[in-house]
C-alpha positions as CSV (number, residue, x, y, z in Angstrom):
1,M,21.6,-9.5,-26.6
2,P,20.6,-7.4,-29.6
3,K,22.1,-8.2,-33.0
4,I,25.0,-6.0,-33.9
5,V,24.2,-4.2,-37.1
6,D,26.7,-3.4,-39.8
7,K,27.0,0.3,-40.2
8,S,26.1,1.9,-43.5
9,E,28.3,4.5,-45.2
10,E,25.9,7.2,-44.1
11,Q,26.1,6.0,-40.5
12,K,29.9,6.0,-40.7
13,D,29.9,9.5,-42.1
14,A,27.5,10.7,-39.4
15,E,29.6,9.1,-36.7
16,A,32.7,10.7,-38.2
17,D,30.9,14.1,-37.8
18,V,30.5,13.4,-34.1
19,E,34.2,12.4,-33.9
20,S,35.1,15.7,-35.6
21,F,33.1,17.5,-32.9
22,H,35.2,15.7,-30.3
23,D,38.5,16.4,-32.2
24,D,37.6,20.1,-32.4
25,L,36.8,20.0,-28.6
26,G,33.2,20.9,-29.3
27,P,31.9,21.8,-25.9
28,F,28.5,20.2,-26.4
29,V,30.1,16.8,-27.3
30,V,32.6,17.0,-24.5
31,A,29.8,17.7,-22.1
32,A,27.8,14.8,-23.5
33,E,30.7,12.5,-22.9
34,T,31.3,13.5,-19.3
35,T,27.9,14.3,-18.0
36,R,26.1,12.0,-15.5
37,M,22.9,12.2,-17.7
38,A,22.5,9.4,-20.2
39,M,22.9,10.7,-23.8
40,V,23.0,9.4,-27.4
41,F,23.3,10.8,-30.9
42,S,21.3,9.1,-33.7
43,D,21.6,9.3,-37.5
44,A,18.7,11.5,-38.8
45,C,19.5,10.3,-42.4
46,D,18.3,6.8,-41.6
47,P,14.5,6.4,-40.9
48,E,15.3,4.0,-38.0
49,N,17.5,6.6,-36.4
50,P,20.4,4.3,-35.5
51,I,22.6,5.2,-32.6
52,I,26.0,6.6,-33.6
53,F,27.2,7.9,-30.3
54,A,26.5,6.9,-26.7
55,N,28.1,8.3,-23.6
56,D,29.3,6.3,-20.6
57,S,26.2,7.2,-18.5
58,F,23.9,5.7,-21.1
59,L,26.0,2.5,-21.1
60,E,25.9,2.4,-17.3
61,L,22.1,2.9,-17.3
62,T,21.3,0.2,-19.9
63,G,24.1,-2.3,-19.1
64,Y,25.2,-2.6,-22.7
65,S,28.7,-2.1,-24.1
66,R,29.4,0.6,-26.6
67,E,29.9,-2.0,-29.4
68,E,26.4,-3.4,-28.6
69,V,24.8,0.0,-28.8
70,L,26.3,1.7,-31.8
71,G,24.3,1.0,-35.0
72,Q,21.2,-0.1,-33.1
73,D,17.7,1.2,-33.9
74,F,17.0,4.0,-31.4
75,N,14.1,2.0,-30.0
76,F,16.0,-1.2,-29.5
77,L,15.6,-1.0,-25.7
78,M,11.9,-1.6,-26.3
79,A,12.7,-4.9,-28.1
80,H,11.0,-7.1,-25.5
81,G,7.6,-5.6,-26.2
82,A,7.4,-2.2,-27.7
83,D,4.7,0.2,-26.4
84,A,2.9,1.4,-29.6
85,E,2.0,4.7,-28.0
86,A,5.6,5.3,-26.8
87,V,7.0,4.4,-30.3
88,A,4.6,6.9,-31.8
89,T,5.6,9.6,-29.4
90,I,9.3,9.0,-30.1
91,R,8.6,9.1,-33.8
92,A,6.7,12.4,-33.4
93,A,9.7,13.8,-31.5
94,F,12.1,12.8,-34.4
95,E,9.8,14.5,-36.9
96,G,9.7,17.7,-34.8
97,H,6.1,17.4,-33.9
98,S,6.6,17.2,-30.1
99,K,8.1,19.9,-27.9
100,G,8.1,18.1,-24.6
101,G,9.7,14.9,-23.4
102,S,8.3,11.4,-23.3
103,E,8.1,8.9,-20.4
104,V,9.1,5.5,-21.8
105,R,9.5,2.1,-20.2
106,Y,12.8,0.4,-21.4
107,H,14.7,-2.8,-20.8
108,R,18.3,-3.2,-19.7
109,K,20.6,-5.8,-21.1
110,D,19.8,-8.1,-18.1
111,G,16.1,-7.8,-18.8
112,S,15.2,-5.6,-15.9
113,E,12.9,-2.7,-16.6
114,F,13.4,1.0,-16.0
115,W,11.5,4.2,-16.8
116,A,13.1,7.1,-18.5
117,G,12.1,10.6,-19.5
118,V,13.4,11.0,-23.1
119,F,14.1,14.4,-24.6
120,I,15.0,14.6,-28.3
121,S,16.5,17.6,-30.1
122,P,17.7,18.0,-33.8
123,V,21.3,18.6,-34.7
124,R,21.6,20.7,-37.9
125,N,24.5,21.2,-40.3
126,E,25.6,24.5,-41.8
127,D,22.8,24.4,-44.3
128,G,20.2,24.0,-41.6
129,D,19.4,20.4,-42.5
130,V,18.8,17.9,-39.6
131,V,21.6,15.4,-39.8
132,Q,21.5,13.9,-36.4
133,H,19.3,13.8,-33.3
134,F,20.5,14.3,-29.8
135,A,18.6,12.5,-27.1
136,S,19.0,12.6,-23.3
137,F,17.5,10.1,-20.8
138,V,16.4,10.9,-17.3
139,D,16.0,7.8,-15.1
140,L,12.5,8.0,-13.7
141,T,12.4,4.5,-12.1
142,V,12.4,5.7,-8.5
143,H,9.9,8.4,-9.3
144,K,7.5,5.9,-11.0
145,R,7.9,3.5,-8.0
146,E,7.0,6.3,-5.6
147,Q,4.1,7.3,-7.8
148,A,2.7,3.8,-7.9
149,H,3.2,3.6,-4.1
150,S,1.3,6.9,-3.7
151,R,-1.6,5.6,-5.8
152,L,-1.6,2.4,-3.7
153,L,-1.7,4.5,-0.5
154,I,-4.5,6.7,-1.8
155,D,-6.5,3.6,-2.8
156,E,-5.9,2.0,0.6
157,L,-6.9,5.3,2.3
158,N,-10.1,5.5,0.3
159,H,-10.9,1.9,1.3
160,R,-10.2,2.5,5.0
161,V,-12.3,5.7,5.0
162,K,-15.2,3.8,3.4
163,N,-14.9,1.1,6.0
164,T,-14.8,3.5,8.9
165,L,-17.7,5.5,7.6
166,A,-19.7,2.2,7.1
167,T,-18.9,1.4,10.8
168,V,-20.0,4.8,12.0
169,Q,-23.2,4.5,9.9
170,S,-23.9,1.2,11.5
171,I,-23.2,2.6,15.0
172,V,-25.6,5.5,14.5
173,W,-28.3,3.4,12.9
174,Q,-28.3,0.8,15.6
175,A,-28.1,3.4,18.4
176,A,-31.2,5.1,16.8
177,R,-33.1,1.9,16.9
178,A,-32.1,0.9,20.4
179,N,-32.4,4.2,22.3
180,S,-35.7,6.1,22.8
181,T,-34.3,9.5,23.8
182,P,-31.8,11.8,22.1
183,Q,-29.6,11.9,25.2
184,A,-29.4,8.1,25.3
185,M,-28.6,7.9,21.6
186,R,-25.9,10.6,21.9
187,E,-24.2,8.7,24.8
188,A,-24.4,5.4,22.9
189,V,-22.9,6.9,19.7
190,E,-20.2,8.9,21.6
191,T,-19.1,5.8,23.5
192,R,-18.7,3.7,20.4
193,L,-16.9,6.5,18.5
194,F,-14.5,6.8,21.3
195,A,-13.7,3.1,21.0
196,L,-13.4,3.5,17.3
197,S,-11.0,6.4,17.8
198,R,-8.8,4.3,20.1
199,S,-8.6,1.6,17.5
200,H,-7.5,4.2,15.0
201,D,-4.8,5.4,17.3
202,L,-3.5,1.8,17.7
203,L,-3.5,1.5,13.9
204,N,-1.6,4.7,13.5
205,R,1.1,3.4,15.9
206,K,1.3,0.3,13.8
207,T,1.4,2.4,10.5
208,W,-2.0,0.9,9.5
209,Q,-0.5,-2.4,8.7
210,S,-1.7,-4.8,11.4
211,A,-1.8,-5.2,15.1
212,G,-1.6,-8.1,17.5
213,L,-4.7,-9.4,19.3
214,L,-3.0,-8.9,22.7
215,D,-2.4,-5.3,21.8
216,I,-6.0,-4.8,20.6
217,V,-7.5,-6.3,23.8
218,Q,-5.2,-4.3,26.1
219,D,-5.7,-1.0,24.2
220,A,-9.5,-1.4,24.2
221,L,-9.7,-2.2,28.0
222,E,-7.2,0.4,29.1
223,P,-9.9,3.1,29.9
224,F,-11.7,0.6,32.1
225,V,-8.8,-0.9,34.1
226,V,-6.7,2.2,34.9
227,T,-9.0,3.1,37.8
228,G,-10.5,1.3,40.7
229,G,-7.9,-1.4,41.0
230,R,-9.3,-3.3,38.0
231,A,-6.0,-3.9,36.4
232,S,-5.4,-6.8,38.8
233,R,-8.8,-8.2,38.1
234,I,-8.3,-9.0,34.5
235,V,-6.4,-12.0,33.1
236,I,-5.4,-12.2,29.4
237,V,-3.8,-15.4,27.9
238,G,-2.9,-15.8,24.3
239,D,-0.3,-15.2,21.6
240,N,-0.1,-11.8,19.9
241,I,-1.7,-13.0,16.6
242,L,-1.8,-10.3,13.9
243,F,-5.0,-9.0,12.5
244,P,-5.5,-6.5,9.6
245,A,-6.9,-3.0,10.0
246,K,-10.6,-3.8,9.3
247,S,-10.6,-6.6,11.9
248,I,-8.9,-4.3,14.5
249,L,-11.7,-1.7,14.3
250,A,-14.4,-4.3,14.8
251,L,-12.5,-6.1,17.6
252,G,-11.8,-2.8,19.4
253,I,-15.5,-1.8,19.4
254,A,-16.6,-5.3,20.5
255,F,-14.2,-5.4,23.5
256,N,-15.3,-1.9,24.4
257,E,-18.9,-3.1,24.4
258,L,-18.1,-6.1,26.6
259,A,-16.1,-3.9,29.1
260,T,-18.9,-1.3,29.2
261,N,-21.4,-4.0,30.1
262,A,-19.1,-5.4,32.7
263,V,-18.8,-2.0,34.4
264,K,-22.5,-1.4,34.3
265,Y,-23.9,-4.8,35.2
266,G,-21.1,-7.4,35.3
267,A,-17.8,-8.3,36.9
268,F,-16.5,-4.7,37.1
269,S,-19.7,-3.4,38.8
270,N,-18.5,-4.6,42.2
271,D,-15.2,-5.0,44.0
272,T,-14.7,-8.7,43.6
273,G,-15.5,-9.6,40.0
274,S,-12.8,-10.4,37.4
275,I,-12.6,-11.1,33.7
276,H,-10.7,-13.9,32.0
277,I,-9.8,-13.6,28.3
278,S,-8.1,-16.4,26.5
279,W,-7.7,-17.7,23.0
280,V,-6.2,-20.7,21.2
281,V,-5.4,-21.4,17.6
282,N,-7.2,-24.3,15.9
283,A,-4.4,-25.4,13.6
284,T,-6.2,-26.9,10.7
285,P,-4.3,-26.7,7.3
286,E,-7.5,-25.9,5.4
287,A,-8.8,-23.0,7.5
288,P,-6.8,-22.1,10.6
289,G,-9.1,-20.5,13.1
290,L,-9.0,-18.8,16.5
291,S,-11.3,-19.6,19.5
292,L,-11.6,-16.7,21.9
293,L,-13.3,-16.8,25.3
294,W,-14.4,-13.8,27.4
295,Q,-15.6,-15.0,30.8
296,E,-16.7,-12.9,33.8
297,V,-16.7,-14.4,37.3
298,G,-17.3,-13.0,40.8
299,G,-19.7,-10.3,39.7
300,P,-23.4,-10.0,40.5
301,T,-25.8,-12.8,39.6
302,V,-26.6,-12.4,35.9
303,T,-30.2,-12.1,34.8
304,P,-30.6,-12.4,31.0
305,A,-32.3,-9.4,29.5
306,S,-35.7,-9.9,27.9
307,H,-34.4,-8.6,24.6
308,K,-31.1,-8.0,23.0
309,G,-29.6,-4.6,23.7
310,F,-27.6,-2.4,21.5
311,G,-24.3,-3.7,22.8
312,S,-25.3,-7.3,22.2
313,I,-26.3,-6.5,18.6
314,V,-23.0,-4.7,18.0
315,I,-21.0,-7.7,19.3
316,E,-22.9,-10.6,17.7
317,R,-23.9,-9.1,14.4
318,T,-21.3,-6.5,13.5
319,L,-18.3,-8.4,14.8
320,G,-19.5,-11.7,13.3
321,H,-20.0,-10.0,10.0
322,E,-16.7,-8.1,10.0
323,L,-14.6,-11.1,11.0
324,S,-16.6,-13.7,8.9
325,G,-17.0,-15.8,12.1
326,D,-19.4,-16.8,14.8
327,V,-19.8,-14.7,17.9
328,H,-22.2,-15.7,20.8
329,L,-23.1,-14.1,24.1
330,D,-24.4,-16.3,26.9
331,Y,-25.7,-15.2,30.3
332,P,-25.2,-17.9,32.9
333,P,-25.8,-16.7,36.5
334,E,-22.1,-16.9,37.3
335,G,-21.2,-14.3,34.7
336,V,-21.4,-13.3,31.0
337,I,-19.6,-15.5,28.5
338,C,-18.7,-14.4,25.0
339,T,-17.2,-16.9,22.6
340,M,-15.7,-16.0,19.2
341,N,-14.7,-18.5,16.5
342,I,-13.1,-16.6,13.7
343,P,-10.7,-17.3,10.9
344,I,-7.1,-16.2,11.3
345,P,-6.2,-13.7,8.6
346,V,-3.5,-14.7,6.1
347,Q,-0.5,-12.4,6.6
348,S,1.2,-11.0,3.5
349,D,5.0,-11.1,3.2
350,E,5.1,-7.5,2.0
């Protein structure tokens, strides 16, 4: 609580002038008393510009009583750590060197912070001398909060765009290395960009916060299982563990690669094959992780390729890097197996 300062004779005289305005039903003072905008008068005869009048809106905004406010230095609400730039701006306004308002961070009686736009105007006597200053306060707290939130969203958007562009760059670069003809490269890039687009759609539905692993798998596989009766040939077992946006994009592309390979050469290339996807959580306090298994059965006999294809590189290198985990592809004759051992992201409470 601020120290209540004894009023000087000059302060008392200045306060008496304000009271005389009230007694004479001066419309400006009456309006100041009843308006919803926080307002004060200060004594211009004192270099500290002590407050000699405060309306109810100012008291409601700051949490102080009228007795605690009257006589205080105009800047007493900055007492917990005055902003030198804000103090200089207010001083310039009192000296008549500033025409606009100032945005100042203040403290209420309970210690909570609020932002206010402060507008200071002189009050002159009949001789034209400045005897008081009139100040109004516009609560900008919500505006500042929204402004900070907007900056956060812009920063987050920039981060996501950079991640997406990096993913696209990687897709194009790897497709160029793995495909010998422009047509093959085009098809490779278009397929991966379509998978990336589906992951973006999923994130939009989740407001770009996070999405569950079960949702990610189902969304990535939907184009492959909606036809040919394949929906009944896929089994997914696991809890819907949340992953952040960056991981969702990488996982979506990886499951698209696995499903594409299954349609071309694996369990979805005939009428009898099936795919089993399951994951379990390794609950270790130090670093909880997730072990995921993609296993194809009942498809044609698998013959390992003589060299790693584009899809294998995307799955093992890109996914492993993006998720900071280990991803391996194996090709036993019974069917392709993909194992992922990845850390479980820590979820924020916000």
